[in-house]
C-alpha positions in Angstrom: -8.8 -8.3 0.5 -12.1 -8.8 -1.4 -13.0 -12.1 -2.9 -12.7 -10.8 -6.5 -9.1 -9.7 -5.9 -8.3 -13.1 -4.3 -9.7 -15.0 -7.3 -7.9 -12.7 -9.8 -4.5 -13.1 -8.1 -4.9 -16.9 -7.9 -5.6 -17.0 -11.6 -8.9 -18.7 -11.0 -10.9 -17.1 -13.7 -13.7 -19.4 -15.0 -13.5 -20.9 -18.4 -16.8 -20.4 -20.4 -19.1 -23.4 -20.0 -22.5 -24.0 -21.5 -25.2 -22.7 -19.2 -26.8 -26.1 -19.0 -23.6 -27.8 -17.9 -23.0 -25.1 -15.2 -26.6 -25.5 -13.9 -25.9 -29.2 -13.3 -22.8 -28.5 -11.3 -23.0 -28.1 -7.5 -20.9 -25.1 -6.4 -18.9 -25.9 -3.3 -18.3 -22.8 -1.1 -14.8 -22.9 0.4 -13.8 -20.3 3.1 -10.1 -19.3 3.4 -8.9 -17.9 6.7 -5.4 -16.6 6.6 -3.3 -13.5 7.2 -2.4 -12.6 3.6 -2.4 -14.0 0.0 0.9 -15.7 -0.4 2.3 -18.2 -2.9 1.4 -21.4 -0.9 -2.3 -20.4 -1.2 -1.8 -20.0 -5.0 -0.4 -23.5 -5.1 -3.4 -24.7 -3.1 -5.8 -23.3 -5.7 -3.8 -24.7 -8.6 -3.8 -28.1 -7.1 -7.6 -27.9 -6.5 -7.9 -27.2 -10.3 -6.0 -30.5 -10.9 -8.7 -32.2 -8.9 -11.4 -30.6 -11.1 -12.4 -27.6 -9.0 -12.7 -24.4 -11.0 -13.7 -21.0 -9.5 -17.0 -19.9 -11.1 -17.9 -23.4 -12.2 -18.0 -25.8 -9.3 -16.3 -24.0 -6.4 -16.5 -20.5 -4.9 -13.7 -19.2 -2.7 -14.6 -16.9 0.1 -11.3 -15.5 1.5 -10.9 -13.6 4.7 -7.4 -12.1 5.2 -6.5 -10.6 8.6 -3.5 -8.7 7.2 -1.4 -9.1 10.3 -4.2 -8.5 12.8 -4.9 -11.7 14.7 -7.7 -10.1 16.6 -9.8 -10.1 13.4 -9.9 -13.9 13.1 -12.8 -14.6 15.4 -15.1 -12.2 13.6 -14.0 -13.4 10.2 -14.5 -17.1 11.2 -18.0 -16.2 12.4 -18.7 -14.6 9.0 -17.7 -17.7 7.1 -19.8 -19.9 9.4 -22.8 -17.6 9.0 -22.7 -17.6 5.2 -22.4 -20.7 5.5 -19.5 -22.2 3.7 -19.1 -25.9 3.1 -15.5 -26.0 4.4 -12.9 -23.7 5.9 -9.2 -23.8 5.1 -7.0 -22.1 7.8 -3.4 -21.0 7.8 -1.7 -20.4 11.2 -2.5 -21.1 14.8 -4.7 -18.0 15.5 -6.8 -18.7 12.4 -7.3 -22.4 13.3 -8.2 -21.5 16.9 -10.8 -19.0 15.6 -12.3 -21.6 13.3 -12.5 -24.2 16.1 -14.3 -21.7 18.3 -16.7 -20.7 15.5 -17.9 -24.1 14.5 -18.1 -27.7 15.5 -19.8 -28.9 12.4 -18.3 -27.3 9.3 -15.2 -29.2 8.2 -11.9 -27.4 8.8 -8.6 -28.2 7.1 -5.8 -26.4 8.9 -2.1 -25.7 8.3 -0.2 -24.7 11.4 2.8 -25.6 13.6 1.6 -28.0 16.3 -2.2 -28.5 16.9 -1.7 -30.7 19.9 0.5 -28.3 21.9 -2.0 -25.5 21.5 -5.1 -27.6 22.2 -6.8 -27.7 18.8 -6.8 -31.5 18.8 -5.6 -34.1 21.3 -4.5 -36.8 18.9 -2.9 -36.5 15.5 -3.9 -40.0 14.3 -7.5 -39.6 15.2 -8.3 -35.8 15.4 -12.0 -36.5 16.0 -14.6 -33.7 15.5 -14.6 -31.5 12.4 -10.9 -30.5 12.2 -8.0 -32.1 10.4 -5.0 -30.9 8.4 -1.3 -30.6 8.4 1.3 -29.8 11.0 4.8 -28.3 10.4 5.9 -29.1 14.0 7.5 -25.7 14.3 8.1 -26.3 18.0 10.8 -28.8 17.1 12.2 -26.6 14.2 13.0 -23.7 16.5 15.7 -25.7 18.2 17.1 -26.6 14.8 17.2 -23.0 13.8 19.2 -22.2 16.9 21.6 -25.0 16.0 22.0 -23.4 12.5 22.7 -20.0 14.1 25.3 -21.6 16.3 26.9 -23.3 13.2 27.0 -19.9 11.5 28.4 -18.1 14.6 30.5 -20.6 16.7 31.0 -18.0 19.5 27.2 -17.4 19.8 26.3 -16.5 23.3 23.3 -14.1 23.1 20.3 -14.7 20.9 17.2 -12.6 20.5 13.9 -14.0 19.3 11.4 -11.8 17.6 8.0 -13.2 18.3 4.3 -12.5 18.7 3.6 -13.5 22.2 -0.2 -13.4 21.5 0.3 -16.5 19.4 -0.1 -19.7 21.6 2.7 -21.3 19.6 5.3 -19.0 21.2 4.8 -20.6 24.7 4.9 -24.1 23.1 8.1 -23.2 21.2 9.8 -21.7 24.3 9.3 -24.9 26.3 11.6 -26.6 23.7 13.8 -23.7 22.9 14.9 -22.5 26.4 16.3 -25.9 27.4 18.2 -26.1 24.1 19.6 -22.7 24.6 20.7 -23.5 28.2 22.4 -26.7 26.9 24.4 -24.6 24.4 25.1 -21.9 27.1 23.2 -19.3 25.1 21.2 -16.5 26.7 17.8 -16.2 25.0 15.8 -12.9 25.1 12.3 -12.5 23.7 11.2 -9.3 21.9 7.4 -9.2 21.6 5.4 -7.6 18.8 1.7 -8.3 18.9 0.6 -6.1 16.1 2.1 -4.6 12.9 2.3 -1.2 14.8 4.6 -2.8 17.4 7.1 -4.3 15.1 9.2 -1.2 14.5 9.6 -0.6 18.3 10.4 -4.2 18.9 13.1 -4.1 16.2 14.6 -1.0 17.7 14.7 -2.5 21.2 16.2 -5.7 19.8 19.0 -3.7 18.0 19.7 -1.7 21.2 20.2 -5.1 23.0 22.9 -6.0 20.4 22.5 -9.8 20.5 24.9 -12.0 18.5 22.1 -13.4 16.3 18.3 -13.5 15.9 15.6 -16.1 15.5 12.4 -15.0 13.9 9.4 -16.9 15.2 7.1 -18.8 12.8 4.2 -16.3 13.0 2.1 -15.0 10.1 1.8 -11.5 11.7 5.6 -11.2 11.4 5.5 -12.7 7.9 3.2 -9.9 6.7 6.0 -7.4 7.7 8.8 -9.5 6.3 10.3 -6.7 4.2 10.6 -4.4 7.1 12.0 -7.1 9.4 14.7 -8.3 6.9 15.6 -4.7 6.0 16.1 -3.8 9.7 18.4 -6.8 10.4 20.4 -6.0 7.3 20.8 -2.4 8.5 21.7 -3.5 12.0 24.0 -6.2 10.6 22.3 -8.8 12.8 22.5 -12.4 11.4 19.0 -14.0 11.5 17.4 -17.3 10.8 13.8 -17.2 9.5 11.1 -19.9 9.3 9.4 -19.4 5.9 10.7 -19.3 2.3 9.0 -16.0 1.7 11.7 -14.3 3.8 14.3 -15.3 1.2 12.6 -13.2 -1.5 13.1 -10.0 0.6 16.7 -10.6 1.6 16.5 -13.0 4.5 19.9 -14.4 5.4 19.0 -18.0 6.3 15.7 -19.8 6.1 14.9 -23.2 7.6 11.4 -24.5 7.7 8.7 -26.7 6.1 8.0 -26.4 2.4 4.6 -24.7 2.8 3.8 -25.0 -0.9 3.9 -28.8 -0.7 1.8 -28.6 2.5 -1.0 -26.6 0.8 -1.0 -29.0 -2.2 -1.6 -31.8 0.2 -4.3 -29.7 1.9 -6.0 -29.5 -1.5 -6.2 -33.3 -1.5 -7.9 -33.3 1.9 -10.4 -30.7 0.7 -11.2 -32.8 -2.3 -11.8 -35.9 -0.1 -14.0 -34.0 2.3 -16.1 -32.4 -0.4 -16.6 -35.9 -1.8 -18.0 -37.1 1.5 -15.0 -38.0 3.8 -15.2 -37.0 7.4 -12.4 -34.9 8.9 -12.3 -37.2 11.9 -11.3 -40.1 9.7 -8.4 -38.1 8.1 -5.3 -38.1 10.3 -3.4 -34.9 10.8 -0.2 -35.3 8.8 3.2 -34.1 9.7 5.2 -32.3 7.1 8.4 -34.1 6.2 9.8 -31.8 3.5 12.1 -29.1 5.0 14.4 -26.7 3.3 17.5 -24.7 4.1 18.0 -21.6 2.1 21.1 -19.4 2.4 21.3 -16.0 0.8 25.0 -15.3 0.0 24.2 -11.9 -1.4 22.8 -10.8 2.0 25.8 -12.4 3.8 28.2 -10.4 1.5 26.3 -7.2 2.2 26.6 -7.8 5.9 30.3 -8.7 5.7 29.5 -12.1 6.9 31.3 -15.3 5.8 29.1 -18.4 5.6 31.1 -21.6 6.6 31.5 -23.9 3.5 30.0 -26.8 5.5 26.8 -24.9 6.0 26.6 -23.9 2.4 27.0 -27.6 1.4 24.0 -28.5 3.5 21.7 -25.9 1.9 18.9 -26.9 -0.4 19.1 -23.6 -2.2 21.8 -20.9 -2.3 21.0 -17.4 -3.5 24.1 -15.7 -5.0 
């Protein structure tokens, strides 16, 4: 997506300023490396406005969206470094890895699952170098999503996980998820989709296997195809637990994960501090503490699935 479209969608149109006032303002150039424009990025831009950063006045956003193609991130990160930008905001593990490989000097504020397990930093409290940000700890959340699926389906014995095995977070997640599945005596099978073109085939293979339930991995490539994924599971009548709120808007049955909108608002705070002179190495990587459980009763009804009242009572949001 082009920069102008990004700015328009985020509502960042500049307010008219006197030319002299504009000339006195330094314009910070902020690169954005992500898969797609989604609501958390809009909340990021709105929060930056509260800090006083207005597109066209004192900040210029340079977005690079991979649109579900993780192989594009290295070239996009190199483009941002070559401009150069003053700072790069990344969303997702592949984007953060690409930024880390592209620069050791330009500050990077990242949002991803677990930066330690994939080798982006070695220490959360003192990340060192040019990278800091926020971690959702999705490695731990996968086990909780499995527990939710078990609460929904007490006789659960076979679970399929739709994942992008090219994402390093998958291996990290499986190191936690496989022992949890074994403890619950659940057989876990992985169905890999490494590009948008592979998702339809992976969904068909998954349906042919007829598991009791499905876990959708926290991956932005999959998120870009969320409508197709949720529609397939509704058609196949396969109960699934998803990692991001955006799946709820397209009919996802159950969603459990970090509140990414809050995460990106906090990321705006780090961007503000860095642009004012703070060093990323002095800003600890923060763990997200706000998690939400969303249950879509409309989808459950269409699938002929009864949600246990105890599970509904635990939900932060119920869609009826």
